[in-house]
Structures are given as structure tokens and as C-alpha cells.
C-alpha positions in Angstrom: 128.1 15.3 -144.3 129.2 13.8 -148.1 127.5 15.4 -150.6 126.6 12.3 -152.3 124.7 10.9 -148.8 122.7 14.3 -149.2 121.5 13.3 -152.3 120.3 10.2 -151.2 117.6 12.0 -148.9 116.8 14.4 -151.7 114.6 14.5 -155.1 116.6 16.1 -157.8 116.7 16.3 -161.7 120.3 15.2 -162.3 124.2 16.6 -160.9 126.6 18.0 -163.2 130.5 17.9 -162.4 130.3 14.9 -159.8 132.7 14.2 -157.5 132.6 14.1 -154.0 132.5 16.7 -151.1 132.0 17.1 -147.7 129.4 19.5 -146.9 129.6 21.6 -143.9 126.4 23.5 -143.9 123.6 25.1 -146.7 122.9 28.4 -148.1 120.9 30.8 -149.8 122.6 34.0 -149.6 126.2 34.7 -150.8 126.8 37.0 -148.2 126.5 34.0 -145.5 128.1 31.5 -147.2 130.7 29.6 -144.9 133.9 27.3 -146.2 132.2 24.1 -147.3 128.4 25.1 -147.9 126.4 23.4 -150.7 125.1 27.4 -151.9 121.6 27.0 -153.6 120.6 29.4 -156.3 116.7 30.6 -156.2 115.6 32.0 -158.7 113.0 34.6 -159.0 112.0 37.2 -156.5 113.6 40.4 -156.5 117.3 38.9 -157.0 118.0 35.4 -159.3 120.3 33.2 -157.1 122.2 32.0 -160.0 124.2 35.4 -160.7 125.8 34.9 -157.2 126.9 31.3 -157.4 130.8 32.7 -158.3 130.5 34.8 -155.6 129.4 32.3 -153.4 132.4 29.9 -154.3 134.9 33.0 -153.8 133.5 32.8 -150.0 133.8 29.0 -149.7 131.0 27.0 -151.4 132.0 23.4 -152.8 128.8 22.6 -154.7 125.8 24.8 -156.0 122.3 23.4 -156.5 120.9 25.3 -159.4 117.4 25.5 -161.6 120.1 25.4 -164.8 123.3 24.5 -165.8 126.1 27.2 -165.0 129.7 27.6 -166.6 131.2 27.0 -163.5 133.8 23.6 -162.5 132.0 22.8 -159.3 129.1 20.0 -158.5 125.7 21.5 -159.3 122.3 19.4 -158.5 119.7 20.7 -160.5 116.4 20.9 -159.1 113.1 22.0 -160.7 112.6 24.5 -158.0 115.2 26.2 -156.2 113.1 27.5 -153.6 111.5 24.2 -152.5 115.0 22.2 -152.7 116.5 24.6 -150.3 114.1 23.5 -147.6 113.7 19.5 -148.6 117.8 20.2 -148.3 118.0 22.0 -145.4 115.3 19.5 -143.2 118.0 16.3 -144.8 121.0 18.1 -144.2 120.0 18.6 -139.9 118.4 15.2 -139.8 115.1 16.1 -140.3 114.5 17.5 -136.4 110.8 18.9 -137.3 109.8 15.2 -137.0 111.3 14.9 -133.6 109.1 18.2 -132.7 105.4 18.8 -132.1 105.0 22.1 -134.2 102.0 24.3 -134.1 101.3 26.7 -136.8 99.2 29.8 -136.5 98.3 31.7 -139.7 95.8 34.6 -139.8 96.5 38.5 -140.4 96.2 39.3 -136.9 96.1 37.8 -133.3 99.4 34.9 -134.5 101.4 36.5 -132.1 99.3 36.8 -129.2 97.7 33.4 -129.5 101.4 31.6 -130.0 102.4 33.5 -126.5 98.9 32.5 -124.7 99.4 28.4 -125.9 103.3 28.6 -125.3 102.0 29.7 -121.4 99.9 26.7 -121.4 102.1 24.1 -122.9 104.7 25.4 -120.1 102.1 25.5 -117.3 101.5 21.4 -118.3 105.0 21.1 -117.9 106.2 21.2 -121.6 109.0 22.0 -122.5 108.4 24.7 -125.4 109.9 26.7 -128.3 108.6 29.8 -129.5 109.0 31.5 -133.6 107.8 34.6 -134.4 107.0 38.3 -135.1 108.8 39.4 -131.9 111.9 36.7 -132.4 112.8 33.4 -131.4 112.6 32.0 -127.7 113.4 28.8 -126.6 116.1 27.0 -123.8 116.8 30.4 -122.2 118.0 31.3 -125.8 116.3 34.4 -127.4 117.3 35.2 -131.3 116.3 39.0 -132.6 113.4 38.9 -134.9 114.2 38.9 -139.0 111.2 37.7 -140.1 107.8 36.5 -139.1 109.0 33.0 -140.5 112.2 32.3 -140.6 113.7 31.2 -144.3 113.9 26.9 -144.3 118.0 27.0 -143.9 118.2 28.9 -140.5 114.3 27.5 -139.7 115.6 23.8 -139.4 119.1 24.8 -138.0 116.6 26.5 -135.6 115.0 23.3 -135.3 117.8 21.0 -135.1 119.3 23.1 -132.1 115.9 22.7 -130.3 116.3 19.3 -130.5 119.5 19.3 -129.2 118.3 21.4 -126.2 115.2 18.9 -125.0 112.0 20.7 -126.8 109.5 19.2 -127.2 106.6 21.5 -128.9 107.3 24.3 -131.0 104.8 27.3 -132.0 105.4 29.1 -134.8 103.6 31.9 -136.7 103.2 31.2 -140.2 102.8 33.9 -142.6 101.1 33.8 -145.7 104.0 35.0 -147.6 106.2 32.0 -145.9 103.0 29.8 -147.6 103.1 31.3 -150.4 107.1 30.4 -150.8 106.7 27.1 -149.5 108.8 27.4 -146.3 107.1 25.0 -144.6 106.2 22.6 -146.8 108.2 19.8 -145.6 106.3 20.0 -141.9 103.5 18.0 -140.5 102.1 20.2 -138.3 100.7 18.7 -135.1 97.6 21.6 -135.3 97.5 24.2 -137.2 95.2 27.3 -135.8 93.5 30.0 -138.4 92.7 33.3 -136.3 91.2 35.8 -139.0 91.5 37.2 -142.4 91.5 40.7 -142.8 93.1 43.0 -145.5 96.5 43.2 -145.6 99.8 42.8 -148.4 98.0 43.2 -150.8 100.9 45.0 -152.5 102.8 41.3 -152.9 98.8 39.1 -153.2 96.9 41.7 -155.0 93.8 40.5 -154.1 92.1 39.0 -151.1 91.3 35.9 -152.9 95.3 35.4 -153.6 95.9 36.3 -149.6 93.6 34.0 -148.5 94.3 30.8 -150.9 98.4 31.4 -149.3 96.4 31.3 -145.5 95.0 28.1 -146.5 97.7 26.5 -147.8 98.7 25.5 -143.6 95.4 23.6 -143.6 95.9 21.4 -147.3 95.7 17.9 -147.0 98.4 16.1 -144.6 99.9 19.3 -143.7 98.1 19.3 -140.1 96.7 16.7 -137.8 94.3 18.9 -136.6 92.5 22.4 -137.5 91.4 25.1 -135.5 89.5 27.5 -136.6 87.3 30.7 -136.4 84.0 30.7 -137.0 83.2 34.4 -136.7 85.4 34.3 -139.8 84.2 34.0 -143.2 87.4 32.4 -144.5 87.4 30.2 -141.2 83.9 28.4 -142.0 84.7 28.5 -145.6 88.3 26.2 -144.6 86.2 24.4 -142.0 83.8 23.2 -145.3 86.8 21.1 -146.7 89.0 20.5 -143.9 89.6 17.3 -141.9 90.1 16.9 -138.6 88.5 20.6 -138.1 87.4 22.3 -135.1 85.9 25.2 -134.7 85.7 28.3 -131.9 83.7 31.8 -132.1 81.0 34.1 -130.1 78.7 34.9 -132.8 78.2 31.4 -134.7 77.6 28.0 -133.5 80.8 26.4 -132.4 83.1 23.6 -130.4 84.7 26.3 -128.0 82.5 29.5 -127.2 82.8 31.8 -124.5 80.0 34.0 -122.3 79.7 36.2 -119.6 82.4 38.3 -121.3 83.6 41.7 -119.1 86.3 43.6 -119.9 88.2 46.6 -118.6 91.8 48.5 -118.9 93.4 45.2 -117.1 92.4 42.7 -118.6 88.8 40.7 -119.7 87.1 37.7 -117.7 84.7 35.5 -118.9 83.3 31.9 -119.2 84.6 29.9 -121.5 83.0 26.7 -122.7 85.6 24.2 -124.3 84.2 20.9 -125.5 80.9 21.1 -123.0 83.7 21.8 -119.9 83.2 25.4 -118.6 85.3 27.4 -116.9 86.2 31.2 -115.5 89.1 32.3 -117.3 90.8 35.8 -116.3 93.0 37.4 -119.0 95.8 40.0 -118.3 95.1 41.8 -121.8 91.9 44.1 -122.7 90.2 43.7 -125.7 87.7 41.6 -127.2 90.1 40.2 -129.8 92.0 38.6 -127.2 89.3 36.5 -125.4 89.3 35.3 -129.4 92.6 34.6 -129.2 92.5 32.8 -125.9 89.7 30.1 -127.2 92.1 29.2 -130.1 94.6 28.9 -127.6 92.8 26.3 -125.2 91.0 24.6 -127.6 94.4 23.7 -129.3 95.7 22.9 -125.9 92.9 20.9 -125.4 93.2 19.3 -128.9 97.1 18.2 -127.5 95.7 16.7 -124.5 96.1 19.4 -121.6 93.4 19.4 -119.3 91.7 22.3 -118.6 92.8 23.4 -115.6 95.8 23.7 -116.8 94.4 25.8 -119.5 92.8 28.1 -117.2 96.3 28.4 -115.0 98.1 28.7 -117.8 96.2 31.7 -119.8 96.2 33.4 -116.1 100.1 33.5 -115.7 100.6 34.2 -119.0 102.7 37.6 -118.7 101.4 40.6 -120.6 102.5 40.1 -124.0 104.9 43.1 -125.3 103.2 45.4 -127.6 99.8 43.2 -127.3 97.6 46.3 -126.5 99.9 46.5 -123.2 99.1 49.4 -120.7 102.3 50.8 -119.9 101.5 53.7 -117.9 99.8 56.1 -116.6 100.5 59.9 -116.7 98.7 62.6 -116.1 95.5 60.9 -115.2 95.4 59.1 -118.6 96.1 55.6 -119.5 98.8 54.8 -122.1 98.7 51.5 -124.3 101.2 50.2 -126.7 99.9 48.1 -129.5 101.1 45.9 -132.7 98.1 47.0 -134.7 99.2 47.7 -138.3 96.0 46.5 -140.2 92.3 48.9 -140.6 91.1 45.9 -139.0 93.5 45.2 -136.0 93.6 49.3 -135.7 89.8 49.7 -135.3 89.4 46.7 -133.0 92.3 48.0 -131.0 90.3 51.7 -131.0 87.0 50.1 -130.1 88.2 48.3 -127.0 89.7 51.4 -125.7 87.1 53.7 -126.7 84.7 51.3 -125.0 86.2 52.4 -121.0 87.3 56.3 -122.1 86.2 58.3 -120.1 87.9 61.4 -121.9 89.7 61.7 -125.4 90.8 58.7 -126.8 94.1 59.7 -128.8 96.3 57.8 -131.2 99.7 58.1 -132.6 100.0 56.1 -136.1 101.6 55.3 -139.1 102.2 52.8 -141.6 105.3 51.0 -142.7 106.8 51.7 -146.1 107.1 49.2 -149.5 103.9 47.5 -148.3 100.7 47.6 -148.9 99.9 51.0 -149.9 96.5 50.6 -150.1 95.9 50.5 -146.7 97.1 53.3 -145.5 93.8 55.7 -146.5 91.8 53.2 -144.7 93.8 53.3 -141.3 93.9 57.0 -141.5 89.9 57.1 -142.1 89.0 54.0 -139.5 91.4 56.4 -136.6 89.4 59.3 -137.6 85.9 57.9 -137.3 87.2 55.9 -133.5 89.8 58.6 -131.9 88.9 62.1 -130.8 92.5 63.1 -132.6 95.1 61.7 -134.3 98.9 62.1 -134.5 99.8 61.3 -137.8 103.6 60.1 -137.6 106.2 57.6 -139.6 106.6 53.8 -138.7 108.9 51.9 -140.4 109.1 53.3 -143.9 111.7 51.2 -145.3 113.2 52.9 -148.6 110.0 55.3 -149.2 109.9 58.6 -147.5 108.0 58.9 -144.2 106.2 62.5 -145.2 104.7 60.7 -148.5 103.6 57.7 -146.7 101.8 59.8 -143.7 100.5 62.2 -146.7 98.4 59.0 -147.9 97.1 58.2 -144.5 96.2 62.2 -144.2 93.8 61.6 -147.4 92.0 59.2 -145.2 91.7 61.0 -142.4 90.7 64.0 -143.8 87.6 62.1 -145.5 85.9 62.2 -141.8 88.0 64.8 -139.4 90.6 67.5 -138.8 91.3 66.7 -135.5 94.8 65.7 -136.6 98.6 67.1 -136.4 101.9 65.4 -138.4 105.0 64.8 -136.7 107.2 62.8 -139.1 109.4 61.8 -136.0 107.7 59.1 -133.8 109.7 59.7 -130.6 108.5 63.2 -130.9 105.0 62.4 -132.5 104.8 60.4 -129.1 105.8 63.7 -127.1 103.5 65.4 -128.6 100.4 62.9 -127.8 102.1 62.9 -123.6 101.8 66.7 -123.7 97.6 66.7 -124.8 97.0 63.9 -121.8 94.4 65.1 -119.2 92.4 63.0 -116.7 90.5 60.1 -118.4 92.3 60.4 -121.4 93.7 57.4 -123.7 96.2 56.9 -125.8 97.1 54.6 -128.0 100.3 54.1 -129.7 99.6 51.6 -132.5 102.0 50.1 -135.5 105.0 48.7 -133.7 103.9 47.0 -130.3 106.6 45.0 -128.9 109.4 45.9 -132.1 112.6 47.0 -130.7 113.8 48.8 -133.9 112.7 51.1 -136.7 113.9 50.3 -140.2 114.8 53.7 -142.6 116.6 53.1 -145.6 117.2 49.2 -144.9 118.9 50.3 -141.7 117.4 48.9 -138.7 117.8 51.7 -135.6 117.5 50.8 -132.5 114.0 52.1 -131.7 111.2 50.8 -128.7 107.8 52.7 -128.4 107.5 51.3 -124.9 111.2 52.7 -124.0 110.6 56.0 -125.6 107.5 56.6 -123.6 109.1 55.6 -120.5 112.1 57.7 -121.3 109.8 61.0 -121.8 107.7 60.2 -118.9 110.6 59.7 -116.8 111.7 63.2 -117.8 108.1 64.9 -117.6 108.2 63.2 -113.6 104.9 62.0 -112.3 104.3 59.0 -114.3 102.8 55.9 -112.5 103.9 52.4 -114.1 101.2 50.3 -115.1 100.5 47.7 -112.5 
């Protein structure tokens, strides 16, 4: 695409050293620039993209998008906000593929991944060709792309959208993080539907206050952003959004709502309930434990119904959903004990998972968990205290320490544990910690390994090492012998 043609489709202030050139791609990372790219300089954050403009040109970029003029003899498109321009330019370069897709956005502290998988299962049962973008990666048309961010940056996001259109995808279910909303990564998208799951403490290292965190989530539901909103009315923030959002629909168990569930029964293998879906009643069976998964199922079912899916197909889609990797996943039995892996990485998420398991635990409830580095440190002692109150024994370990010392993170968790209990041990190496917990198990016990869920890596000092809690458990059980896989 010629630069002039591209500029005719976007907003900008002026063009310096204007000259016609062929644009082969768009990039915001100088390390990934290809020959013929238009390099977008984004200011703010840890780095200023303007500082890498010369490096991008040396790598093959033929023009720049800048917030201020640079002393470089190439075409420079001046914009007010490089971050916003990256999305608008990428959408135009790829021919606005988002307009050819029906995109559903899911935001909330917890439950995004599971709700997304539930909705994809329902839409697939309805005969729709679906794509999924989220924490566990990107899937569509038999393609799988490893996860990097919950919500990809705009350049990559629109490239994926374009390929989805090429592959015949109709619906895209995507997780929309608070960071993505704050940075405007999805500002150019009109969502077919938006789902709000809940708001609990997380990411306060970035947002500083719960009010700022909530305001970021609310952007998904601002005027013109989504055609219908599906909101958790048992969450205060959900009710708040419902007070001003147009075309809003609700689900709840404790408050009046458009969709609710009764006769809820839970066990280790899942849950069953009767759903009232806009006054249509159906029996639901989920192969997923935990009351919070009933909430996730209500959200997915309500959204699907608003998208035109019939209730019998919704029921079939939920019943046919394979277990979501790392979503309170029952992975094995060993020594008469049940072993679960879960993504719970916030105080609320950990509390809900432990509560769900404790309800059916006849022996001891043992928990292995840690906290990520270079993230919200405030929650570390809170999670420690939460685990100490609910679990009978805790093994404190590393998660994704990133650039922090894993032991320092554990000491902050320990401060919360010690307020309640002395029944814990510290084992810094995560695989060793899991092995330690396995050796504690007796008949009737339940082991929860929390924090990483379906992740297949552990990030240490900027390097992602291949690692999986599920794989670690299976390897150690094979070494010990006598393991029985979960059905």
C-alpha cells in the first residue's frame, strides 16, 4: 500500500519530508522491523519509541509516525498520540478486518479465560466458525499462537484479525485486559457484545487505586463501544455499569437479574444447576467445579442467547466443553488424594478456588502457590493470609518471579501467612515444591496448585523457561507410580 493511500484513511496532523513510498507493514518495535515497514514511535511507558527511530530505519523502515519531528530525512507523519495512531493505522493497513468479524470482548479480574472458552464452545455448537484470543494464546482455523499478552498490541491484533477473515472466521471471542483498555488497544473496535465478570483487587502496582482500575474496565462499555453488555449484578461494579450503560443485561445468583441459576449442586467432577435464561429453564451440567464457574456459564449463556443462539444449543455447548486447561482442573488422583491445578493468582481468585475445594474435602486441603514478580506487590501478604485461613497446609513457592528475587516475593507472602498459621513451608523451586506437597498426600486430601494454571512457561529474569504445573505433576506421579488420572 502506498503511504499516501494509507494516510487518506487515517487522521494525522501533517506529514514532513513527504514522499511516496510503498508500505509493506506496520511496526512499533524496532527489533522486529521488516523491510518496507512504517515505524510508529510510541512515547511513554518504560521506553520512548522516538529513541529507536534511527534503529528502525537501519532495519528497513521507510517512513515514521511521530509525535514530534525528528532530525531524520524520511517521511514523518506527525500525530498527537502515537499509541492511538498505531491502532488506527494498523486497522486501515489491513483493510479494517474488525468490521468483518463479530467480536465479543470479555473483561474482569477473574473468569475471562473460562468464560471465553465456554462461549466459544457454545458458538461452535451453533455451527459458527470461531477464533479465541486470550491469556492461554490465540486459536482459530486449526492455528495456535503461543500467548504473550492477554490482549495483543494493535499491530499484531489487526494482523490476526485479517488472517481470521481470510480463514473464514465469523466470531472472535477475546479477553480484554484493563491494561489494554487503559492504553486504548481496542479503541477502534465496536464489539458485538461485552461481558463483565467481576472486579477484585489486582494490578494496583499500575493503576494505584481500585477506582482507576474500575474506570479502565468501564471503557469497554462506554457509548458506542459494544452493542450489548452482559454484566455480573452480584458485583458492585457490574451494577454500577448497569446504571448507565445502554443495552445492558444482567446475570446473578444473589440479586435480581435477567439470568440466574437455582438448584446448584457441586462436586469434584463439576456442577449441575437449572438456568433461568430470560424465563427459559434448562438443566445444565458443567465438567468444571466451583461456584464461580456457574457465574462464568451464566455469562456465556446469556451472551450467546443475545447473539441469537437457541437455549438447547447453549446447553449442548456447555455440556460439551472440554476442561479448560488450568481452570480448577482435576488432573490426577494419587494416594487417595485429588490434585487440582488452577490459574487463581489474585486474593479473590485464590479464596474462591480454595473455598470450592474445601467444601468437598474430607481430609486436609493443601495449597502450593506463589506470586508473580514485578506486579502488584500489595496482594502478596493478602494472598498469604487468605491461603492460611482456608488451607490446612501451604507450600510457598515461586510463580513467575520475572526480574525480582523469588525468595523476596515469598517472604512477603509469608508475612500474611504468619498472621494466621504456622502450618506452612517454603520451597523456592516450584517443581520441588509440588513434589514436596505430593509426598504429604494421604487418602481424602486435596491438593491445589495455584497461580499458573494452563501456562506452559515460567518467566525468570526476562527468559521464559518451558514449564507446566500439569506436566510437572504427571512426570512426578509417573516416577512415584500408583497415579490415577482424572477422568
